[in-house]
DRENSEDREN-43254 format. One record per residue (C-alpha): residue in three letters; x, y, z. Coordinates in steps of 0.5 Angstrom, whole numbers, plus 500, padded with zeros to 3 digits. Each point is the difference from the previous one (the first is absolute). Layout:
N
ALAXYZ;...
END
This chain:
302
MET463526540;LEU495496495;THR495496503;THR500494495;PRO497494504;PRO507495501;LYS497495496;ASP500505494;ARG506502500;LEU505497496;ARG506496503;LEU507501497;ALA506496501;MET507503499;GLN507498503;LYS502504506;SER507501497;GLY504497495;ARG501503493;LEU493500498;SER498505507;ALA502507498;ASP497500493;SER493496502;LEU500505505;ASP502505495;LEU494498495;LEU496500505;THR501507501;ARG500502493;CYS493497500;GLY499506505;ILE498495506;ARG503502506;VAL503494505;LYS505502505;MET504494503;PRO503500507;LYS505494500;GLU495497505;ARG494499497;LEU499495495;LEU492501498;LEU499508498;HIS494503498;ALA500505494;ASP497507502;ASN497502493;PHE499494497;PRO496493502;VAL507495500;ASP503498506;VAL507498499;LEU504493502;PHE507500502;VAL504493499;ARG505496498;ASP500500492;ASP499492499;ASP494501505;ILE496505495;PRO498494495;ARG498496506;LEU495505503;VAL498502493;MET498493497;ASP497498507;GLY496506501;VAL503503505;CYS501506496;ASP496503494;LEU507502496;GLY508500501;LEU505503497;VAL506495498;GLY506498496;THR498496494;ASN505495503;VAL498499508;LEU492500496;GLU502494495;GLU505495504;ALA493501506;ALA497499495;LEU503493497;ALA501498508;ARG493500501;HIS498496492;THR505495503;SER497499508;GLY493500496;GLY498506504;ALA493505498;GLY500507499;GLY502504494;TYR502507498;LEU499504494;VAL506506497;GLU496507500;ARG505504499;SER507499497;LEU504506504;GLU506504497;PHE505498505;GLY504495504;SER503497493;CYS505494502;ARG501493497;LEU502494504;ALA506497496;LEU505493501;ALA507502502;LEU506497501;PRO507501504;GLU504505495;GLU505495499;ARG497494499;ALA498500491;TYR494500497;THR498499493;GLY493497501;LEU494498504;ARG503493499;ASP505502505;LEU495501505;GLN499492500;GLY501498507;LEU501506504;ARG497502505;ILE497507500;ALA499504507;THR493505499;SER494501504;TYR497500494;PRO499492500;GLN493500495;LEU503505495;THR507497500;LYS497492499;ARG495503494;PHE506502496;LEU504494502;ASP494495497;GLU499504494;GLN507501499;LYS501492501;ILE505501505;ALA501495505;ALA503505506;GLU499499508;VAL496507502;VAL502502507;CYS494504505;LEU503507503;SER497505503;GLY506505500;SER507502499;VAL499496493;GLU507503497;ILE504497505;ALA498492499;PRO505499495;ARG506502504;LEU497497506;GLY500493497;LEU493500500;ALA498501492;ASP505500493;ALA495506498;ILE495503502;CYS492504496;ASP498506504;LEU498507499;VAL504505496;ALA498507499;THR507504498;GLY505493501;SER504504506;THR498495506;LEU503494495;GLU506504497;ALA501501507;ASN500493502;LYS505498494;LEU494497496;ARG496501493;ALA494499497;VAL499495494;GLU494499499;THR492504502;VAL495495503;PHE495505501;LYS499508498;SER495504506;THR497506501;ALA495503506;VAL493498499;LEU493502503;ILE496493501;ARG494498503;ASN496495503;THR494496496;ARG495501505;GLU494504497;PHE500508503;SER496503503;ALA497506496;GLU503505504;LYS507497500;THR497499492;HIS501508500;ALA505501504;LEU505495496;GLU498503494;ILE501507502;LEU508497503;LEU502497493;ARG497507496;ARG505504505;ILE506494499;ASP499501491;GLY500507501;VAL507500505;GLN503495495;ARG498504493;ALA503506504;ALA505497501;GLU504501493;ALA496505497;LYS502507500;TYR497506499;ILE503504494;MET498507498;LEU505505495;HIS498505495;ALA501499492;PRO499502494;ARG493499497;ALA504497493;SER503495504;LEU495497504;ALA499494496;GLU507498501;ILE500502508;LYS495495501;LYS503494497;LEU505502505;LEU497499506;PRO501493503;GLY493497501;SER495506500;GLU493501498;ASN497506497;PRO505506503;THR496506502;ILE501506495;LEU500506504;PRO500508495;LEU506504503;ALA499507502;GLY503506494;ASP503493496;ASP496497495;THR505495497;ARG501498507;VAL496495504;ALA501497507;LEU500493500;HIS497495507;ALA501493499;VAL500494504;CYS505495499;GLN499493502;GLU508498499;ALA506503503;VAL503506496;PHE508500500;TRP503506500;GLU501497492;THR492501499;MET502507502;GLU505502495;SER496498495;LEU494504502;LYS505506499;LYS503498494;ALA493499497;GLY498508503;ALA498499507;SER501505505;SER499501508;ILE500492499;LEU498498509;VAL499492502;LEU496499506;PRO500495504;ILE492496501;GLU498500507;LYS493496499;MET496498493;MET493498498;LEU497499494;
END
């Protein structure tokens, strides 16, 4: 167990349960931070890194960061922007900075209508009652589009509001669209595109916290670079090296090694920063490459 004083440990808020919870924990794991999660505990201490993790509702995360209760937060931009708009409307103090946009949690906030209702454009929203858990984002969109509609705020089960007669339309998160389809709704307009982000409060950190944050950000960058990157190994004729290098997606200068007992061929090793598809491998094969191996990269530090 690390002996870092509590005041010098980062405090990170993340979702206890929900769509970002598993991915947030996985990010910490891939960053080499060990956090055991017994269900009855809401505040846990990493045993190999100076960070304490607070497990809360997602809509509490922006407030905890803005108020300085937590140094960092992992949250969707839909929740973050809704909270920021609400705080601005109420005149509340406190801010945040987005440190990193993360490669998970992608979804969109969309306006949806019952399947049987005709829709030809934004003017068809005029005068409707729109149920949502995101009143601030919904109202901003309607105001920007100069649409006069009534926003009905619901805390859950938004998709059944039209069937219950509570609203004519909804504004809710859409990932795959299966929930809308199950409730005989269809998305007609995108209000806001969301992804997960790492945020921090705007207060000055101690030297110890600043150092820990720099290490954490460096590890996150390494994890995200490694997510799409692949390590390619192959054999190639020396005469085809120039053509083969051009086919390697997003790679830097590859490592070229001689093959024992064969002066006409070499071994080529390269890190590709882009996805490597079967078509890429087939093109390499046509160019003369053989023994082609494509391997995932778990971690990367430049």
